[in-house]
N, C-alpha and C positions, 0 to 999 in steps of 0.2 A: 504493500500500500504506500509506503514512504517513497519508494522509487517511482511509483506511478505519478506522484505529484510533479515530478520533474520531466515527465514525458512531454508535457506541453511546450517545453523549451527546446526540444529536439527539432532540427530542420526536417520538414516533411519531405517525403520522397514518393514518387509514383513510377512504378516499374523500374526502380533503381535510379531514377533521374531526380536530383534535388529540385524542389519547387521554390527555392529561395528567390530565383529570378522572377518567377510569376508573382510572388508576394511583393517584390519591389516595383514591378511594373503596374500592378493593379491600381494603386492610388492615383496615378496620372489619368486613368480612364474616367475617374469620378469627377474630375474638375469640369466646370462649365466653360465652354468656349464662347467668345463674343461672336455674335452673328452679324450679318450685313445691315441689320436695322439700326436706326439711330437710338431707339430706346431698348434697353435690355430687359429681360424678365427679372422677377424678384430674386431668384437664386443668384443670377450673375451680378445683380446690384449689391446683394449682401456680401458676396465674395469679393467684389471690387472695393467695397467699403472696409472690409476687414483688412485687405492687403494694404490699402492706403493708410489706415490707422497704424498698422504694425510698422510699415516703412517709416512713417513720421516719428514714431516712438523710438525707433532704433537709430535713425540717421539724423535726427534734429540736432543733437549735441555734437555731431561729428563734423570734421572739416570737409571741404569739398572733395578732397582726394579720396575719402572713404566712400563717397557716393557711388563710385564705380562698382562697389560690392553690393549694391542694393538688390539687383536681380538675383545674384547668387544666394545671398543670405535669406531673402524672402522666399525663394524657391525651396531652400533647405528647411525653412520654418514650416511651410505648408506640407512638405514631404514627411517630415518627422511627425507632425500632428496627425496626418492621415494614417501613417503606419501605426502610431500608438492607439488611435481610436479604433481602427479596424481590428486590432488585436484583442479588443474587449468583446467582440462578437463571438457567439458560440462556434465551436469547431473551426476556429481560425488560428493563424500562426502570427506571432509578433516578431518581426525581424530585429527590432531594436532591443530585444532581450539578449541578443548575441553580442558579446563584448567585442568580437572581431569586427563586426559591422560598424559599431559605434566608434571604435578606434580608427577604422578606415575613413570615417567622416572627420574625426577630430584631428588626427595627426597631420594630414596634408594641409588643412586650413590653418591650423596653428603654425605650422612651418612656413606657410606663405606669409603670415603676418610678421614672423621673425625676419624672414628674408627681406621683406619690404622695409622694415626698420633698419636693418643693417645696410641696405643699399642706399636709402634716402638720407638717413642721418645716423651714421654709425656711432658717432660720439655720444649722442643722446641715448641710443639704444644700449650702449655699453655702460652708461652712467647708472642704469637701473641696478646693475650688479653691485654697486658700492654707494650707499647713501652718503649724502654730504655731511661732513663733520664727524666721520667715523674715526675713533682713536686708532693710532697706527698699529698697536699690537693686535687689534681685532680685524684688520683688513683682510688677511688671508682667510680667516674663518668665515667672515661675512660674504666674501666672494664665492666660496664653496656653497654656503647656504642659499644664496640668491640664485646661483646657477642650478642647484637642485630644484628649487621652487619653480624656476622657469621651465626646466625639463619635465616636471611632473604635471604641468598644466593639461596637456592632452590626455594623460591618463586619468586625471580628475574629471575631465569632461566625459570621457567614455564610461568610466566606472559609475559616475553619478547617474547617468541616464539608464544604464543597465541595472544597477542595484534598485533604483526606485520602481522601475517597471516590473522587475522580477519579484520583488517583495510584495507588490500589490497583487500580482497574479496569483502568487502562492497563498496569500491571505484570503483572497476570494474563493479559491478552490477549497481551502481548509474549512471555511465557514459554510460553503455550499455542501460539502460532504457531511459536516456536522448536522445541518438542517435535514438532509436526506436520511441520515441514520436515526435522528431523534423523532422524526414524524410518526412512525408507528408506535413508539414508546410513550413519548410526551408531546402530543400535538401542540399544546399551548407554548411550550418552550421552543418547538420547531418554528412556530409562527413568529415568535419574537426574534429568533435567529434569522429568519427570512427577511424580516424588516431591517435587521442589522446588515444583512447582505445587500439589500437595496441601497441603503445609505452608503455602504462601502463602495458599491459600484458607481454611484454618483461622485463620490470622492475620487475614485480612480479616473473618471472622465476628466475631472479638473486637474489631476496630477498629470495625465497624459498631455494636456495642453500646456500646463505650466512648465513641465520638464523640457518640452520642445522650445518654449520661449526662453528658458534659462540657458539652454545650450547655445542658441543663436545670440542671446544677449551677451554672454561671456566671450564669445568669439568676436563680437563687435567691440567689446571693451579692449580685448587684446589688440585688435586692429587700430583702435583709437590711440592706444599707447605707443604704437610704432609709426604713426603718421606725423 
């Protein structure tokens, strides 16, 4: 029984072929495309309103050089939200519970921000490794600590997203199993457990959106640091 709880995080296969690619392509099919009409329907208008609000929140405090990243980060935000939300449906697979996938998103984008900082203003980028006014005996230790904190950023991005989604899915499955087992024995307790499961599911919907927002927000902060 304990092992079965983790079966939901295994990459699904069909006739020996991994379905990870299908799970990654599916969200793009769900987005609404703008038509030739001047007025869009309600769904397209809501989608455009959300994209405009998110882009404004992320890039308003950023310099003009960072606005080139608007399309990339906005697309990543929508992609992560779609993957996280689709994973809450029954009999589905959540690709963002795989640490390898999240690291594949985090490491290249973080490395791009570091390369931009080293190319545009190397002195300013290297100054983050040594705070101003540091006593001379502490300089070697602080450089090592700041370098480690810089290198650990992509791992923190990937692990945060993976851990939050994995913990939420496991908790939902544990409470659902408890409600199913308790229903023949104690129906009243099972009903209360089902209400708790409903509240937890609503919380997981919020977590799925918030974690995608935090992932992209931290990337934008790293980018702003190097511009």
